[in-house]
C-alpha positions, 0 to 999 in steps of 0.5 A, spaced: 500 500 500 505 504 501 508 503 494 502 505 491 501 511 495 508 513 493 507 512 486 501 516 486 504 522 490 510 521 485 505 521 479 501 527 482 508 531 483 510 530 476 503 532 473 504 539 477 511 540 475 509 539 468 503 544 469 508 549 472 513 549 465 513 556 462 511 556 455 518 556 452 519 550 456 513 547 452 515 550 446 522 547 446 519 540 448 514 540 442 520 542 438 524 536 440 518 531 440 517 533 432 525 533 431 524 526 434 518 524 430 521 527 423 528 523 424 524 516 426 520 517 419 526 519 415 529 512 418 523 508 416 523 511 409 530 509 408 529 502 411 523 501 406 527 504 400 533 500 402 528 494 402 525 495 395 532 496 392 534 490 394 527 486 392 528 489 385 535 487 385 533 480 386 528 480 381 532 483 376 538 478 378 532 472 377 530 475 370 537 475 368 538 468 370 532 465 367 534 469 360 540 466 360 538 459 362 533 460 356 538 462 351 542 456 354 537 451 353 535 454 346 542 453 344 543 446 346 536 444 343 539 447 336 545 443 337 541 437 338 537 438 332 543 439 328 546 433 331 540 429 329 540 432 322 547 430 321 546 423 323 540 422 319 543 425 313 549 420 314 545 414 315 541 416 309 547 416 305 550 410 307 543 406 306 543 409 299 550 408 297 549 401 293 
């Protein structure tokens, strides 16, 4: 009970002390609070922008990787088709040579 009473008195005294602040003190506290809020907003915006840049870079890297894989697959497929055509042509020549 004594702790609760002591806390209540302390809160009351703090409230009274706050009421006795001068207008200049209140203005200074408001300026500080606004500066802190602005700094927090700038930090949050910078973090969000950094996250977006990282995500975009990752997406672009994935796109480049997919394009390279597609081109490699196309080259491999074309080479396989040419090899089959060459084998087929060689087989036809050997068969028709009699």
